[in-house]
N, C-alpha and C positions, 0 to 999 in steps of 0.2 A: 359448495368453492365455486365460485366464478371463475370461469377461465377466461385467457385475458381475448382468446382467437373469438370469444363469443363477441367482442365488444370494439368499439370506435374509439383507438386515441391518436388526436389529431396532431400530425410531424407535418409542417412547416407545410399544408395543406392535403397531407396524403396520409396514407397508414404506411407507418415502418415495420415491415414485416420481421425484421430482425427483432423485434421484441417481443415475441414468440420463443425464440431459441434460448434456449436455455443457457446459463452465464457463463462464459468460456475461462474464467477463473474464479476458485473460491479460496477466501484468506481468511482464515483462522487467527483471531487475535489468542493466540497460545499465552501469553503474557502483557499484558501493558506495565507491566516493571521495568524500570532501565537505569543501567549502572552509568548513565552519564545525564550530566546534565546544560545541553547544547542550547547555545542564544537562539538558534533558527525553529525551537521546534517545542511543542507545547509544555516537553519533561519538563524544560528548562527554567521554565515560570511556574511550577505545582501546579498546571489548569486541569491536568486528568487526574478524575476527583475516584470514581470507585477505581480501585487498583485490584489485582487478584489475576490466577492461573488459573487455566481451561483444566478441566478434569479428562487422565486419557480415556475415562468410559463415556462422557459428552464427545470428545474426538472419536474414535470409535466408532460411535453409533451415528454420527453425520458422514463417516468414509464408508462406512456399509449402506447407507440410504445412496449415495455414490454409486456404489457400485453394482446396486441393483436397478438404476436404470441402462437398459441397453443402450449398448454404444457412445455411452456418454463418459468422456473421457477429459476433464477441466484439468486445469492447472492447478494443481493445490500449493497454496500460496501461507506458508508459518509465520506471517509476520505479520503487523499492524503498528499498533502504536507501540509497543515495549521491545526489547531485547530479546530475540527468541532462545540464546545460548542459554538464559535465566532459567529456562525450564526445564525439572529433573527428566521429563522423559520425551527430551523433544530428539532424543536418537529410535527410541522405539515409535514414535509418532511418524518418522521419516521412513522407518523401514515398514511399519502396519500399509501406508499410503503405496510405497515404491512396489510391493508385492503383490498389490494388484493393479499393478501396471500404470499407475499414475505418475506424471511429472509432477517431482517434489521442490521445489526452490527454499528458500530464508534469506531475510537480508539482514546484516548484520552490521554493527560499526567496528565486528571487529578483534574485539579488546581481549574477548573469553575464548580466541578462538587456537589455544595452542593444540599443539601437535595431536597429542591422545583424542581431543573431541573432534579435530580434523577428520584423523585416519578412523576412526568412530562412524561419521557421521557418512564416508565416502563407502563402511565396509555396509553400509543399512540403504544405499541405493540414494543419495541425493542428490538429484539431478542439477540442481544448480545454485550456486551460490555469490551474491552480490553483496558489495563491501560499498560502506559510506566512506570515502576516506578522500579528502581535499588535502590532497600531501604534496600539491605543488610548492607552497610556503609551509614548513612545518611549525613555524610560529606565528602564522595565521591559524593554521588546523588548531591547535592547540588553544587559543583563544573562543575558537569556536566552541569546541568540542571540549567543554571543561569534565576534568576526570581524565580526560585518553592522556595515551603519551603516544606521540608520535613515531618512535622509533621502533617500541612493543608493536604498535598494530601493523606496521612498515613489515616489520621480522616474519608476523602471521601470516598475511597476506603471501611471503615468499615463500613462505615453509609450508603453506597449504599448495598453491602450485607446483610444489615438488612433488605433492602426492594425490593431486588433484585425480588422477587416471580419467577415466571419462566423464568428469562433473564437470561443466559450464561455470567456468570462474569469471565475475564481471567489475570493474571499480567502478562504481558511481562517482563522479567529481561533483560535487553540488559549486554552482555558481550563484553569485550575488550583484543585483545589478546595480550598486553603489560601485563595486569594489573591480568587476568583472567585465569590458565590453564588449566579448563575444564569450562563445560557450568551448572555444577551443581548449584543447588541452596537451600541453606540453610535450614533443617527443621524446626530451631529458627526460622525463614523469615517465613515459610509458618503457620505456627502457629497461626500465627496473624493475618491473612486472612481467618478465617472459611467460607464455601460455593466458592472458588475460583480456578480454574484452574489454572495451572501455565506454561510455557512456556519461553525459554532464548534461544538465538542464538548470534552470534559475528556481532558485529555496520558493519554496509557495508560501502563500501568506494567511494561510493556513484561516481563511473568510475574515482576515481583518481581525482575527481573537490574539493575536500578539502586542506588545506595546512597539507598533512598527509604523510610520505612516501607511494610509492606505489611499487605496485607488478610490475613486469617485464614484459612490453606487449605481448614482444615476447614468453616469456613463457607460456601465457595464451592464444596464436590463432594461437600455435602451435599443434592443438588438431583438432578433426574431426569432420564433418561438424555437426552442431547443431542448430537447432532452440528453441530461448529462451521461456520458460514456459512462460511468460508474453503473447508473442505474441500468444502461443497455447490455455492459457484460461483465460484472463482477458480481460476487454473492459474498456480503464480509460478514463475519462472525464476531460478534465481545466473545469475552472470555466467559462470560455467563452463557454463552448458544443465545444473542438478540441477534436480530440479526439487522446490521444497520445500513442505511439509506447510502453510504457510500465510506470512502475510507479515509476519509477526515472529518469522520465523525467521533469524535476521539473520547466523548461521553454520551454514546448512546439516548440523541436527544430526537433523533426520525427513526421509529425501529417499524419493520414492516414484519416482522415476524419473531419467531421462536424457533429454534430446532429441539428444545424438549418436548415440545407438545406438535408440531411441526414436519412436513418434508420437505424437502427443499423445494420440489415441484408444486404444492400445495402455495408455500411462500411465494415462489416465483411468480404463479397464477394469480396472485390473490388480491382481496380488493383493496389493500391498502399502499402496495407498490403501484397498483391500476388508478387508485386516484393521484398517486404520484407524478404517472407518467403524465396523465390529462392536462395539472397544471403545467408543469411543464411545456408538454406539447402546445398549449391554447397563451404560453409567456406570460404567464402569471409566477412569475420563479421568487417575485416579493410576497407572496401570500405564503412561502416556506420558509420557516424560522431559519435554516441553516444555508439554505440556496440565496437567501436576499444580501449575502454580504461575501457570497463567494465569487472567484477569478475567470471561471470556468466558463460562461457564455462567452466571455468577452475573449480570452485567451484562444479557443478553440475558433469563433470565427477570424481572428486575425491570424489565422493560426501559427501560434506562441503557445497550446498545448503542453503545460512541462515546462514552461518557460513563464513560471506564474511572474509577474510586477512584485519586483520585493527590494524594498529599500534594507541597506545596510544596518544592522541594527549598533549602537556604541559601544564599542568594548570597554 
């Protein structure tokens, strides 16, 4: 196995020591099935090809691997491309990681979070739940999140806030450049959810893979050498155990490892990740099939990360 510390990875003219540190977050795509068909997501367009749910045994293998690494306590996120509440072992997964003193979070559309599931997750030790809820305009919300119901989700969130105890709750309000002039969330909306925190950001263009107007790729990639934050900070597992290059690689096209066969450290310090880091550090993003259409380098350099350029799809 080649250790990254034995190599030089160019990063805007110098070696970035943070590349040698283990990932701050480990994302488990415990299922890539979803109960909604949102207009700003690959799920809504049937773009996710290979669907399934992670075996509990594989999940435990990775958590055990994490626990074996001295003084390593990454955040464990139980979501990537699907709705985690659809996984039958979700509560057990939360408990298994929580008992090992790991911070466990999940992101949900909130439709399936009834009172019983909420209480079970709190008892299992869930650290944080974030909700996707563009509820400032109920009619707009239901047009964007097909199969959802505004009143049901609002009630589910409010009920969870009443029973959450020490669990952190965050409401993420997705914004659209074609509709929202800024990222402000109305105070009237916030008052409906006492005990919640709030965040907002512009919707991603998913590397231009949705049927939406795209940014100019040439404009994006006339940037300086840039190593993506996903490659530096997060470890993303598909439901099968393949380790993806980033969190929006929803069809596992750029794989850097497989936790069925390798440890987290072996993958993180391995040749495949090293090669991607080199190409990014040399500004050769166009040679990477996913990165060549991603707006991340553009938005980072303009200080608009998590505010991806996105135009409003037709309703």
